[in-house]
N, C-alpha and C positions, 0 to 999 in steps of 0.2 A: 514543883520547883520552877524557877525562872532562869532563862538563859539570855544573856546579852549577845547578839550576833550582828555582824556587820563587816564592812570592808572599806578600804581606801585604795583607789587606783588612780595613778597619775600618768598621763601620756603627753608626748610632745608630737605635734603634727606639722609637717612643712606646708600643708595646704588644707582647706576645708575637706573633711573626710566623713562619709556616711559610716554609721556604726549600728550594729544590732547588739543589744545587751540583754542577757538572760540572768538577772541578778535578784529577782524577787523571790521571797519564800513561796512555795507552791500553794496554789489555791486551797488544797486540802488542809493546810495548816493556817489559813488566814484567820479563822476564828480564835486561834490560840495567841494571836499577836496582842501584846499588851501595849507596846509602842510600835507603830507601823514602820515598815522598812522603806520609807519614801527615798527614792533615788534623788540625790542632790548633785548638781554640777557647779563647778566654778572655773570659768565664768558661767553664768546661767544660760542655758540653751533650751529651746523648746523641744519637746519630745512627743512621740505618738506611741500609745500603748496598744498592744493587740495580743491575741491568743494564737499560738501556732497550732499546727495540726495534731500535736500531742497534748494540747491543753495548757501548755506552759505560758506564763506571763512573760511577754517580751516588750522591749522598748526600742524605738528607732530615734536616732538623733543624727545631726550633722555636726561633728566636732569642728570647732573653728581652728584656723591656723594658730600655732603656738601651743601653750600649755593648757591642759584640761584635767581637772581633778574631779573624780566621781566617787561619791561616798554614800553610805547608809549606816544607820546605827539603830537597831531594833531590839526590843525585848519580847521574848516569846515564852508562853507557858509550856511546860513539858511534864509528862507523867512521872519522869524520873525512873521509869521501868526499863529494864533491858529489852533489846530486840526480842520479839516473840520467837519461840522455838516450837514447831509443830511437827514432831517426828512422824505422825500418822498421816500427813498430807500426801495424797496419792497422785501419781502421774496419770495424765489423761492420754488416751489414744489420740492420734492426730485427728481422726474423723469426728471426734467428740469435742474438740476444742472450739470455743466461741470464735466467730470470724474475726473479731477485733484483736485476737491474740496472734493470729497467723503471721502477721508481718514480723513478729518477734521470733519466728523460726528461720527467717531468711538471712542470708549473708548480707553484710552491710560494710560501710567504708572501712572500719577497723576490726571487723569480726568476720574472717574468711572461713565460712563454714565448709566450703569445698576443700580447702587445703588442710583442714584439721579433722575432717571426718574419719579418715582411716585411723588416726591416732585415737580419737575419742572412742570409737567402737572397739578397738583393741583393748583399751584401758578400762572401759566402764560397762561394756555390754553384758559381761558375766556376773556383775554385782547386782545389788539391790536397785529397786526403782524408787521413784517418788522422792520424798525429802532426803532419804539416805543417799540417793544417787547425786543430788545436787551438793550435798555435804561432802561426798567423796570427791567431787570435782573441785570444790573449794579447798579441801585438804591437799589435793594434788597440786593445784596452782600455788597455794601458800608455801608448800615445800619446794616447788620447782623454781620459784622466782625469788631473788634477793631484792629487798627494797633498797633503792638507790636514787637519790635526786640527780646524781651525775648521769644516770642512764635515761633520764627523761627526754623525750623527743615528741613534738607535736604530730609527727608523721608515723610513729611506731604503731604497727598493727599487732593483732593477737598472734599471728604466725611469727612475726619478727621478735616479739617478746618471748615466745616459746623457745626460739633459737638462741636469743641473747641471754636468757635466764636472769634478767635484771630489769627493773622498772619501778614506776610509782603506782599509786593506787588505781589510776585509770587503766594501767596496763594489766594489773591483777584482774580488774573487772572485765576488761575486754576478752582476756583469755578464757575466763570462766563462762562468760556469756556465750562465746563461740562454741565452747565444748558442750554447754547445755543445749544449744540449738542443734548441734550435731546429733545429740541423743533425743531429739524431738521434744524438748522442753522449752516452751517460750521463755525468753529471758530479755530483759530490757535494762538499759543503763540509767543510773541515777546519779545526780550530783547535788551537793548541798553542804551544810556545815556539820562537822563532827569534831567537837572539842576533846579535851583530855579528861572529862568527867569520869571518875572511877578508875582511871588508869594513870600510870606515870607519864610525865610530860615527854613527848616524843618529837623534840626538835621543832623545825620550821612549820608554822601553821599555814595551811592552804585550804582551799575548798577540797572537799573529799569526793571520791568516786566509789560507788558500790553498785549492786544490781538487785533486781527482783526477778524471781522465777514464778511462773504460773503453775500452781499445784493445788489440788483439792478445791477447785473452783474459785480461787483468789490468788492475789499476788503476795509473795512473801519476800522479806528482806534477807539478803545474804551479802557477806563481805569477805571476799577471798584474801584481801590484804591483811586485815586484822584477824579474821577467822575465829572470833569470839563475839557473842552478843555485846552490844555497847549501849551506853546511856546517852541520851541527848542528841540523837540523829535528827537533823532538821532538813527536810527535803526542799530543794529548789526547783528541780526540773527532771523530766524523764524523756528518754528517746531510744532510738535503736542503738546508738553508741555515742561517744563523746562529740562527734560531728553535729549531732542534733541539739546539744545542750551547751555549746561553747559559752562561757561567761560573757565574752566579748568577741564580736566578729567585726573586723575593720576592713573597709574597702579602699585601701590606700596605704602608703608607707607611714610608719609611726615608730616611736620608741617608747616602751614601757619603762617609766622611771621610778615609780613607787608601787609596791604591791603588798598590802597588809590585809589579813583576814583574822577575825576573832570570833570565838564561840565560848563564852565564859559563864560558869554558873554564878548567879548573883547570891 
């Protein structure tokens, strides 16, 4: 199958303002692109592309004073299969984990391992390990949090969403990531496109947040917000939490005037 993915972002800037944009499809899906996801700006501005410490494609620009429109419109091939489920994937002991996974055991900006550790061990230590433990964490988060756009906040942490019991997809992911790390399971944040393929339309379309857990020698996709395997997930970036994979980071005042995202089966 093929999926059309893209975005339109429009900003107003009172002065020239540096920006970092993480808006490209992840390099692991680059070979699947039928039509490239070239970032276009109006007015046209020069940009510098680079790879960050997590391997994500990033772009640096200086937005001019006034209006700036940023768009991309790509087509990507997809298997059309549901997210894989691997119930037999085993949990590693900490001492046997590859070094590159260890950073994903530590607390980070939005995932306070220290504050949630007691809760995690009380809730999950007597249950199964491996895949079943991560799924139990997803079940807990899915049942504990009510999805609400009104509850969205760019500063909300995993501890705060646990207390508030409401949030958006990134909040579900942050709480699940923090609980996995508390139980010595490496977990990393993912952002990308996730349309409504195979499920009813679910309101406002946005970039999606989910996570990956390291089990059985590889990373596996989990989604505490939806909590069911989905079709057509298109990865853009991975990091410790949402702070590492912000779609746009601006270094000065601005107003976001237009925000559109699409991920539609062709």
